[in-house]
C-alpha positions in Angstrom: -9.3 31.6 -4.1 -8.4 28.2 -2.7 -10.0 24.9 -3.1 -12.6 23.8 -0.5 -10.2 21.1 0.7 -7.4 23.7 1.3 -9.9 26.1 2.9 -10.9 23.3 5.4 -7.3 22.6 6.1 -6.6 26.3 6.8 -9.6 26.5 9.1 -8.5 23.4 10.9 -5.0 24.8 11.3 -6.5 28.0 12.8 -8.5 25.9 15.3 -11.8 26.6 13.6 -14.4 23.7 13.3 -16.9 23.5 10.5 -20.0 21.4 11.1 -23.4 21.0 9.4 -26.5 22.0 11.2 -29.6 21.5 9.0 -28.9 23.4 5.8 -26.3 25.7 7.4 -22.6 25.5 8.2 -21.7 26.1 11.9 -18.3 27.8 12.2 -16.7 27.8 15.7 -15.2 30.3 16.5 -16.4 32.4 13.6 -14.4 35.4 15.0 -11.2 33.9 13.6 -12.4 34.2 10.0 -11.4 37.0 7.7 -14.0 38.5 5.3 -12.3 36.6 2.4 -12.7 33.3 4.2 -16.3 34.0 4.9 -16.9 34.7 1.2 -15.1 31.5 0.2 -17.2 29.5 2.6 -20.4 31.1 1.1 -19.3 30.4 -2.5 -18.1 26.8 -1.7 -20.9 25.9 0.8 -22.5 23.1 -1.3 -19.1 21.5 -2.0 -18.0 21.8 1.6 -21.3 20.3 2.9 -20.8 17.3 0.5 -17.3 16.8 1.7 -18.4 16.9 5.4 -21.3 14.5 4.8 -19.4 12.0 2.7 -16.0 12.2 4.4 -14.2 9.8 6.6 -15.1 10.5 10.2 -13.4 7.5 11.7 -11.2 7.9 14.8 -8.0 9.4 13.4 -6.0 8.9 16.6 -3.4 6.2 16.7 -3.7 3.3 19.1 -0.8 2.0 21.1 -0.7 -1.2 19.0 -1.2 0.6 15.6 1.2 3.6 15.3 -0.6 4.9 12.2 -4.0 4.4 13.7 -6.5 2.3 11.7 -5.0 3.6 8.5 -2.7 2.4 5.8 0.3 4.6 5.1 2.5 2.3 2.9 2.4 3.6 -0.7 3.2 0.1 -1.9 0.0 -1.3 -0.3 -2.4 1.6 -0.3 -3.6 4.1 -2.9 -2.6 7.7 -2.9 -5.5 10.2 -2.3 -6.5 11.9 -5.6 -7.3 15.2 -3.7 -4.4 15.8 -1.3 -1.8 13.2 -2.6 -1.2 11.7 0.9 -1.2 7.9 1.5 -3.2 7.7 4.7 -6.1 5.5 3.8 -8.7 4.6 6.4 -8.9 0.8 6.9 -12.5 1.1 8.1 -14.2 3.2 5.3 -11.4 3.5 2.7 -11.4 7.3 2.9 -8.4 9.7 3.2 -7.6 10.4 6.9 -5.8 13.7 6.0 -8.3 15.5 3.9 -11.4 13.3 4.7 -12.1 12.5 1.0 -14.4 9.5 0.8 -13.0 6.2 -0.4 
């Protein structure tokens, strides 16, 4: 069984989006999920919903004048994410741009 963060990364790599609708998770397209993935989503639903609500949803796309987007990537200036280990800290909310962990 993987962590909720790794599960969300895997789903994103498969082109699957996960969103909150009321007290349910909306999975699009659900046809790409295996029975094991569905079970992991059910088991981790509360954690996944917390991550989606509290995570960085700032624009992740780089701008022409900011190659890294509105994010700090220098490990000497910005903190490493405790969840994924990347240094891609949002300059707007302080969250991690890679795994969306709140700052």
